[in-house]
C-alpha positions as CSV (number, residue, x, y, z in Angstrom):
1,M,103.8,133.6,105.8
2,Y,106.6,130.9,106.1
3,K,107.6,128.3,102.8
4,A,108.6,124.7,103.7
5,K,110.8,123.2,101.2
6,V,110.6,119.4,102.0
7,N,113.2,117.2,100.8
8,I,111.8,113.1,101.0
9,T,114.1,110.5,100.0
10,L,114.4,106.6,100.4
11,R,116.1,105.2,103.5
12,K,119.4,103.7,102.6
13,S,118.1,100.4,103.1
14,I,115.0,100.3,100.2
15,L,115.8,99.1,96.8
16,D,114.8,102.5,94.8
17,P,113.8,101.1,91.4
18,K,113.6,104.5,89.5
19,G,116.7,105.3,90.9
20,K,118.2,102.2,89.3
21,A,116.5,103.4,85.9
22,A,118.0,105.9,85.6
23,H,121.5,105.2,86.4
24,H,121.3,102.3,83.9
25,A,119.9,104.8,81.1
26,L,122.8,107.6,82.5
27,Q,125.2,104.5,81.7
28,N,123.5,103.9,78.4
29,L,124.2,107.5,77.5
30,G,127.8,106.4,78.4
31,L,127.4,108.6,81.4
32,N,129.5,106.0,83.4
33,D,131.5,108.4,85.8
34,V,127.7,108.7,87.6
35,K,127.9,105.5,90.3
36,D,124.5,105.7,92.2
37,V,121.5,107.3,91.5
38,R,118.4,108.2,94.3
39,I,115.1,109.4,92.8
40,G,112.9,111.0,95.5
41,K,110.6,114.4,96.1
42,F,110.4,117.7,96.6
43,I,107.3,119.8,98.1
44,E,107.0,123.4,98.5
45,L,104.3,124.0,101.1
46,N,103.4,128.0,101.8
47,I,102.3,127.8,105.5
48,N,100.2,130.8,107.4
49,A,101.8,130.9,110.7
50,K,102.9,132.8,113.9
51,S,106.4,131.5,113.7
52,K,108.8,129.6,112.5
53,D,108.7,126.9,115.2
54,E,104.8,126.8,114.2
55,A,105.8,126.5,110.4
56,H,107.9,123.8,110.7
57,Q,106.0,122.4,113.5
58,L,102.9,122.4,110.6
59,A,105.6,120.8,108.3
60,E,106.4,118.1,109.9
61,T,102.7,117.3,110.6
62,A,102.0,117.1,107.2
63,C,105.1,115.2,106.6
64,T,104.1,112.6,109.4
65,K,100.4,112.0,108.5
66,L,100.8,112.1,104.0
67,L,103.8,113.3,102.5
68,A,106.5,110.5,103.7
69,N,105.8,107.1,104.6
70,E,108.5,107.1,107.2
71,V,108.9,103.5,107.4
72,M,110.9,103.6,103.4
73,E,111.2,107.5,103.6
74,D,113.1,110.5,105.0
75,Y,112.7,113.6,105.2
76,H,114.6,117.3,105.6
77,I,112.5,120.4,106.2
78,Q,114.1,123.9,105.5
79,I,111.7,127.0,106.2
80,E,112.2,130.1,105.1
81,E,110.0,133.5,105.6
């Protein structure tokens, strides 16, 4: 059994309204040293696969078919045993 940890973030060229709102709220709280906020998604998948490479491929397929919008988002997959 493998665990895939997937971080999905908006591409830098895409406006992040949630991040902008969070940044503004942090500034209102006096946290002016925070210069930028980007909000994304974190997903964990438990994958029954024969190898780490197979688990990565399954997670990659999950991302491209459902979890990430490849036009607007980037993703990074980390596989753990």
